[in-house]
KOLTORKE-780496 format. One record per atom (N, C-alpha, C): residue in one letter; x, y, z. Coordinates in pm, whole numbers, plus 50000, padded with zeros to 5 digits. Example, Ala and Ser with C-alpha at 12.3 -4.5 7.8 and 13.67 -1.06 7.14 Angstrom:
BEGIN
A513194943150780A512304955050780A513204967050780S512854977550708S513674989450714S512905000350787
This chain:
BEGIN
M346756212830892M345896203030824M344876209930736M344226220330799M343176227530726M343756233930600N344956240030614N345576246630499N345916236430390N346426224930430N346756214530332N345496209530261S344386208430338S343126203730279S342596213630177L342646226530214L342186236830118L343056236929994R344356235830017R345266235729902R344996223929810H344716212629873H344426200529795H343136202329712K342116208529774K340846210829704K341046220329585R341896230729608R342146240229498R342826233129380L343776224429410L344476217329303L343516208429225I342596201829299I341606193229231I340696201629143S340276213529191S339386222329113S340066226928985V341336231028998V342076235428879V342226224028780F342546212028835F342726200328748F341446197028672M340286197728741M339006194728677M338656205128571A338966217728598A338716228328499A339536226128374L340796222328392L341656219528276L341126207828195M340616197428267M340076185828199M338846189428115M337996198328169M336806202528095M337186210127970I338166219027979I338616226727862I339176217427755L340036207927801L340636198527706L339596189827639S338576185727718S337536177127659S336706184627557L336446197727579L335706205627481L336496206927351V337816209227364V338646210527244V338676197327168A338786186127243A338866173027179A337576169427108C336426173327166C335136169527111C334656179027002G335266190426989G334806200226890G333856209826956G332916215126872G331966224826925G332286238626873S333086239526766S333456252526713S332446257126609S332366270126593S331586276026485S332566283526399G333196276426307G334306282326233G335496283226327G336526290226284G337686292726366G338466280226403N338026268526361N338726256026390N339706253326277E340996251926311E341996250126207E341746237526126A341076227626188A340786215226117A339486216226038G338796227826044G337526229325975G337696231225825P336616230025750P336676230925604P336706245425554E337796252525579E337876266325535E338316267025390G337756276625317G338066278225175G336926273525087A337216271324960A336206267424862A336276252524833F335116246124824F335006231824797F334026229824682Y334406220924589Y333606218724468Y333006204724469N331746203624428N331046190624424N331576182224308T332266171324341T332906162924239T332236149424219Q331536144224324Q330946130924314Q329556130624378L328756120824334L327386119624381L327026104924397D326376101424508D325826088124531D324316089524537E323606084324434E322156085524426E321416074024493D322136066324573D321536055124646D320896045124549D321566042624437D321066033224338D321936020824326G322836019124424G323706007424424G324986009124346K325166020524280K326366022724198K327466029724276G327146034324397G328146041424475G328366055424420F329496061324460F329796074924416F330206075124269Q329606084524194Q329916086424053Q330266101124030P331116103923929P331436118023901P330166125923865T330096138223911T328936146623878T329096152223738D327956155823679D327986162623551D327366176423570E327216183923459E326746197723469E325296198723514Y324536187523503Y323136187923541Y322916183723687L323806175423741L323636170123876L324646175823973N325256186823937N326316192524018N325766203224111Y326246203124237Y325786212924335Y326796224024360G327676226324265G328506238324264G329546239224373Y329676251124429Y330736254324523Y330186257624661L330846252624763L330606256624901L331866263824950T331696275924998T332816283625049T332626285825198F333626282025278F333556282925423F334546293625472N334046303525545N334886313525609N335196309425752S336276314825806S336716310825940S335766315526050D334896325226021D333986330326123D332656322826128G332566311526056G331346303626059G330316307725956T330696316525863T329806320425753T330356314825622G329636317025514G330106312425384G329056314525278K329236307525167K328326309125053K328196295824981W327016293324929W326756281424845W326386286524707E327216283324608E327026288224473E326676276624380Y325406275824343Y324986266224240Y323946273224156A322666268924155A321646276224079A321456290224134L321516291424269L321456304324336L322726306124418D323046318424450D324176321324537D323626325224673N323546315524766N322966318024898N324036318025005N323806326025110N324706326225225N324466313825311I325516309825383I325396298425474I326026302025608E325616294625710E326306294625839E326656280025870W327816277625932W328246263925954W328856262126093K328716249626143K329306245826270K329906231926255L331026229926319L331696216926318L331796211626461K331346199226481K331476192526610K332046178726583G333316177126617G333996164826581G334106164126430D333556153426372D333536152426225D332156155426169K331256160326253K329886163326211K329776178126175L329366180726053L329266194426003L327796197825980T327366209226035T326006214126014T326066226625928I325306226625819I325286237925726I323866243225719V323706256125745V322396262625737V322406272225619E321626269025517E321516277525398E320416287925423K320716300725391K319786311625418K319526319425289W318256323225270W317896331525155W316596339025187V316256348325100V315046356325117V314086353225003D312886348525036D311856345624938D310996358124919P310716362024792P309936374224768P308576374124835E307966362324851E306636361524909E306656358225058H307626350025101H307596344925238H308726350125325G309536359325273G310576365425354G311776356425375E312416357725490E313646350425518E313366335425534Q314186327425467Q314046312925470Q315396306625504E315356294325553E316596287025578E316346272025570E317406264725537E317356250125527E318636244725590T318486234325672T319636228625742T320046215325679Y321356213525659Y321886201225601Y322976195625693K323126182525691K324156175725768K325236170425675A326466170825724A327586165825645A328626160025739T329556152325683T330706147425761T331966153125700W332956155225784W334206161525743W335376152825789D336256148925697D337386140225732D338716147425730G338676160725725G339906168525724G340356172325585E339816165825481E340186169025343E338976171825256K337926164325275K336706166025194K335496164425284L334346169025233L333126167625311L332096159925228I331246152325296I330166144825232I328846150525283L328106156525194L326866163325229L325666154325199N324756153525295N323506146125275N322436155925232H321976154425109H320956163525055H319746155225013Y318756154425104Y317526146825080Y317816132225043G318766126225114G319056112125094G320156109224995Y320506118824910Y321626117324819Y322886122624888L324026116324858L325286120424919L326156127224814Y326686138924850Y327506146924758Y328876149124821I329926145824746I331296148324792I331766161824740F332256170224831F332856183124796F334346182524830E335186186324734E336626186024754E337216199924737K338336202224804K338966215424806K339356219724665T339116232524635T339446238024504T339936252224524D340356258324415D340826272224423D339676282224425G338426277324405G337286286424411G336656288224275P335426293424273P334666294324149P335176304324049T335966314124092T336416324323997T337916326124000S338656317224066S340096318924077S340816308923989P341566313223890P342296303923806P343436297423882T343816285423838T344926278423900T346206281423824G347316276823881G348596279023815G349266291523866T350556292923838T351326304023891T351356315923797E351276313523667E351376324523573E350036331223548S348946324223576S347586329423561S347356335623424P347566327923315P347346333723183P345886336923158D344976330623232D343546332423207D342876340223319S343596349223385S342986357123491S341836365223435N340876368123522N339616374123474N339816386923396D340756395423441D340916408223374D341456406623233K342066395023204K342596392823070K341606386022977I340666378623033I339756371122946I338456378522919V338126388822999V336896396122970V337046403422836G335936404722767G335956411422638G335056404422538L335206408322413L334366403222304L335136392822223Y334456381722192Y335066370922115Y334236368521988D334926366921876D334256364121749D334256349121722G333136344021667G333076330121628G333946327421507T334706316421512T335576312821399T335126299921332G334036293921381G333546281521321G332876272921425S332376261521382S331716252221474S331896238021422D331506228621506D331666214421474D330426207121524M329686201021430M328516193221467M328766178621433Q329066170821537Q329316156521523Q330356153621416G331436161421417G332536159221325G332446166921196T331316173421169T331166181421048T331556195921078K332606200721013K333086214221035K332216224220960L331836234921031L330996245320971L331706258720979D331506266920876D332076280320875D331336289220975P331976300021021P331286309121113P330056315321047A329036317821128A327796323621077A327366335421163G328356343621200G328046355521277G328006353621426E328456342021477E328416339621622E329406348821695W329076352521816W329966360221901W329656357422047L330586361022132L330456358622277L331116370222350E330466375122456E331026386122534E331056382522682L332216384222745L332396381822888L332596395222958M331806397823062M331906410423136M332596408323269E333126419123326E333936418323447E333136413523568D331826416423570D331016413023688D330486398723686G330996390323592G330566376323587G329336374023502R328856384523434R327746382923342R328286382623199G327406379223106G327816379222966G326646376522874K326926375922746K325896372922647K326566367022524W325786359722447W326316354122323W325226353322218F325666351822093F324786349321979F325336337121908L324516326421904L324956313921843L324206311021713G323626321421654G322976319621525G321476320721527A320856320621646A319396321221655A318946333521733T319256333721862T318866345021947T320066349422030E319956361422084E320986366522175E320616362422317D321476354822384D321196349622517D322126356022620T321636357322743T322436362422853T322776351022948F323846352823025F324286342123114F325186347923224T325476339623322T326546342223418T327646332023393W328886335923422W330006326923395W330976326723512T331616315223529T332686313423627T333826305823559I334996306623620I336156299723564I336936293123675N337416281123647N338266273623740N339416267823658G340566274323668G341676270423581G341346274123438N341376264323349N341016266623209N339616261523177E338876257823280E337516252923262E336516264023294M335576266423204M334576276723224M333196270323237S332356276623318S330976272123336S330036283723306F328956280723234F327976290923198F326606286623249E325856296123304E324466294023344E323626303523258V322956298023157V322276306223056V320826308523096D320406321023089D319036324623124D318056319323021V316926314223070V315836309822984V314706319922994A314236324822880A313226335422878A311976331522956N311466341023034N310216339223111N310266327323205S311456324623260S311616313123348S312776315523443D312746308623557D313866309023650D314886298123621I314626290123520I315516279023485I316806284523423K317916278323458K319216281523399K319726269223323M320196271323202M320766260423123M322286260423141P322866249423192P324306249023217P325086244223094Y326176251023063Y327076246922956Y328516248723006T329436242222938T330846243122976T331676247322855A332896251722885A333836255722780A335246254322834T336196254122743T337596254722780T338196267222717I339176273122786I339836285022734I341336282622727D341926286322615D343366284722593D343876297922536Q344596305222621Q345046318622583Q343826327422547E343666330722421E342556339322380E341536331822293E341486318722309E340556310622231E339646302722326I338356302922298I337366295822379I336676285322294T336546273222347T335776262622283T334546259822369L333376263122318L332116261722392L331426248722349D330966241122449D330286228422422D328816229622460T327936229722359T326496230022384T325806217622327G326606207422298G326146196222217G326786197322081M326916209722033M327806213321923M329006220521984L330116220721912L331286228221956L331346241321879Y331476252321952Y331636265521892Y333016270821929Y333706276521830Y335056281521851Y335056296821844F335716303221943F335756317621949F337196322321970T337526333721911T338816340221930T338576354421977K339366358922073K339166372222129K339356382822023K338436392222023K338456402821924K339466413521965D340206418621868D341156429421897D340946440621796S341906449321787S341746461121703S342056458621557V342426446221523V342746443221384V341486444421298S341626450521182S340476452321093S339946438921049P338626437721034P338046424920991P338506421320851A338526408320824A338946403720692A338006409120585E338576412120470E337776417620361E336856407020302I335596410620283I334636401620220I334766403320069T335096392420001T335326393319856T334336385019776S333416378119843S332476369519772S331076371219829I330096368919745I328696369819788I328276357519868E329106347219867E328746334819935E328536337020085G327506330720140G327256331120283G325876336420318G325636337220447G324386342920495G324526357920513W323466365320482W323496379920489W322286384820568K322536394320657K321486400120741K321216414420698C319956417420666C319596430720622C319616440420740I320326451620725I320426461520833I319836475020793E319716477620663E319146490220616E318406487820485M317446496720457M316736496020331M316156509720298T316016512320170T315376524720125T314446521520009M313416529519993M312506528519880M312386542319818E312676543219689E312596556119618E311536555319510E310616564619513E309546565019414E309156579519387Q309246583519260Q308916597019218Q309656607519300G310946604619326G311786614119397G311636614019547I310716606019600I310516605319744I311216592919797I312066594819897I312836583719955I312286580320093T311966567620111T311486562620241T312596554420305E312926557720432E314056551320500E313616538820579T314616532320639T314426519420706T313326519720812E313406529020905E312466529221017E311026530520971E310806539020871E309436540920822E308926528420751I309816521820676I309426509420608I309086498620710E309906497620815E309636487720921E308306490620989E308026503221015E306776506921081E305576504120991M305706506820862M304626504420767M304256489620762N305286480820774N305066466420757N305016458820888S305246465921000S305306459521132S306306447921130M307416449921064M308476439821054M309826446821057K310816440021116K312176445021112K312796442420975A313866449820946A314506448620815A314936434320786D315496427520889D315966413820864D314826403720860E313596408220886E312426399620868E311786401820732I311926413920680I311356417120549I312076409620438I313406409120447I314176402220344I315336394720407Q315536382420362Q316646374120406Q317316368220282F318656367320287F319366362920167F320556354120208T320656342520139T321766333220160T322246328320024A323556330019998A324136325819870A325086314119891Y325016304419801Y325856292519810Y326936292719701G327946284319723G329076284219631G328806278419495D327636272019477D327326265919347D326546275319255G326456288019292G325766297619206G324276298719232T323796292319339T322386293519375T322266301419505A321056305419536A320816313219658A319356311719699D319096314819823D317726315219876D317406329419919M316186333619889M315736346719934M314336345119993I314126351020109I312786351820169I312396366520170F311306369520101F310886383420083F309436384720130Y309256392020240Y307936393420302Y307286379820329G308106370120370G307606357020406G307526347120291D307686351820167D307656342920051D309056338420015E309216325319994E310526319919960E310726319919809A311956322819768A312286323119625A313656316919604E313796309719491E315096304419453E315766314319360I317066315919380I317836325819304I319026318719240V319386323119121V320686319619064V321506332419054W322796331319082W323626343319079W324886340918998S325416351618942S326676351118869S327396364418889E328676364218868E329486376318884E329876381518746E329536393918721E329796399818590E330276414218608N331486417018556N332036430518555N332036437018694G332466429218796G332616434718929G331336435919009K330226430918956K328986431019032K328306417419017Y327266415419097Y326546402719095Y325176404619030V324846395118944V323546395118879V322706384018941L321546387618993L320666378119060L319376376718981K318966364018956K317746361518880K316886351218953L315586352818944L314666343019003L314696330118922S314486319118992S314456306118926S313216298618974Y312436293518879Y311226286018912Y311396271518865D311546262518962D311736248318931D312866246218833G313936253518852G315106252018767G315086260518642V313976267318614V313876275818495V314146290218537V315156296318477V315576309818514V314696320118445D314236329818521D313426340818467D314356352518438D314696354318310D315636365018272D315046378918285S313736379918307S313126393118320S313206398518463S313536389818556S313586393918696S315036395218741I315646406118707I317066408118734I317256417918851M318086414018944M318486422619055M319996424119051D320486435719089D321926438319092D322436437419235G323656432119250G324286431619381G325736436119371V326196443119473V327576447719475V328046447719621I329326444419641I329906444519775I330736457119792E330386465119892E331106477419924E331316478120075D332566480520116D332896481720259D332396469620338N332616457720280N332226445120345N330726443620361K329936451420291K328476450220294K327966447420154L326886439520149L326256436220022L325066445420000I325006451619883I323876460319848I323146454019730I321896450619752I321056445019645I320016455419606K319906457619476K318966467619426K317926460819336M316656463819363M315536458919282M314826470819220I314426469219095I313676479819028I312366473818976E311266479719016E309956475318971E309236487118906T308436484018806T307646494518739T306176490418736Y305336500518747Y303906498118735Y303266510518672T302056508818624T301366519618554T300236525118641S300206538218652S299156545018727S298716557418649D297416558018620D296876569318540D297636570818408D297826559118344D298526558418215D299956563618223K300496563518345K301866568118362K302696556918424E303846554318364E304726543918415E305546549318531I305456542418645I306156547018766I307186536418806E308356541318838E309466532418875E309716533119027T309836521419087T310166520519230T311516513419245I312426519919315I313766514219336I313916510519484M314136497719507M314346492719644M315816489119659S316436494219766S317836491019795S317926484719933Y318666473419942Y318806466120068Y320296464720100I320676468120221I322076467120264I322176455820367F323126446720342F323276434720424F324656434120488E324716428120607E325976424720673E326226409720659H327486406220636H327846392220619H327796384720751Q327166372920752Q327016364920872Q327846352120868G328706350820769G329536339020757G329026329720648K329896320720605K329516311320501K328586300620556V327736295420468V326736285520506V326856273420414S326796261520474S326846249320395S325456246020342K325346243520210K324056240020152K323586226220198F324526218120250F324176204820298F323126205320407F323206215820491F322306216720607F320996223920573K320826228120450K319606235220413K318356226720434T318446213920397T317276205120407T317386195320523L318416197120607L318596188020721L317686192420834D316786183620875D315816186720979D316226179521107F316576187121211F316966181021336F316596190221450Q316586184421572Q316296192221692Q317396189621794L317776200121864L318716198921973L317976200522103S318176191522198S317506192622327S318556191922436
């Protein structure tokens, strides 16, 4: 009897232990390692702002980027910042702890709650609900042939034109560079900006640095083979640069950027750097030149604006000042294009100690692309 009783108690103990194990598995309680957990990369696709409209597609301003979950309960949240996370799943309840280091206050963390239905997760972020859906990740292209893999798309791209609300514009020296480490820079006609970039399939995302600020400006682009279309409110078109020689510049038309200058007087030649230092101005600030297809041009010289008329004679360009439509034939400058660069020469004379002295100024310009005169007087702001 005693042996049967002990045996019976052992069977009950084993049975209860099995029930406890099964109940833990059924209820969850994993920290990663759960096959039903949200492993991999998830992208924020929808947002409910609690305004009665329900879930709406996110845009580049209201998007919370990528959440990546590793099987060991760690991961990363990539949006404005790239912060590490730790996560736990209990049933369909997901806890995400975002961790970062503050320069002033040291290690910081924030805890968020989410629900997981086996395919997507809904994150509660200060009362707003964000849906994250499975994706290939922030830097992994989709498709089997991977024509846009990172190692193929990094490099320098030349601007081939732009489009402002349906008006096609010629290139004006724009360029874009993508680096292997996810950084890059571009020039869109005003300043050179730096950014970080990611790609998902043929869709690209840019986070552009704002000077003296932690703010990032988000922009998007599409890539097709070696061509990128960037959307900043205007559309900019870029083609990957290769070893092919640049097209020959055969006309003075377009915008020109001064890169070198010399001043010769009484046999003494002063070079670019010394002239810039004397005037506390860069070469492209001292003189700016833009020529239009109708034979007119604009010149800014030491901050003073001047109207120019130009004509082509015997393989060179003759430039004359124009005052309210009246051409000054005494103010003649010569221009010539050599090796895709424009060289403008000015000659001035003055008298010193009853001696006539000649000063020869030479300016070398690089072509920045053709410019439409229509936009010369168009005043607008982009925000």
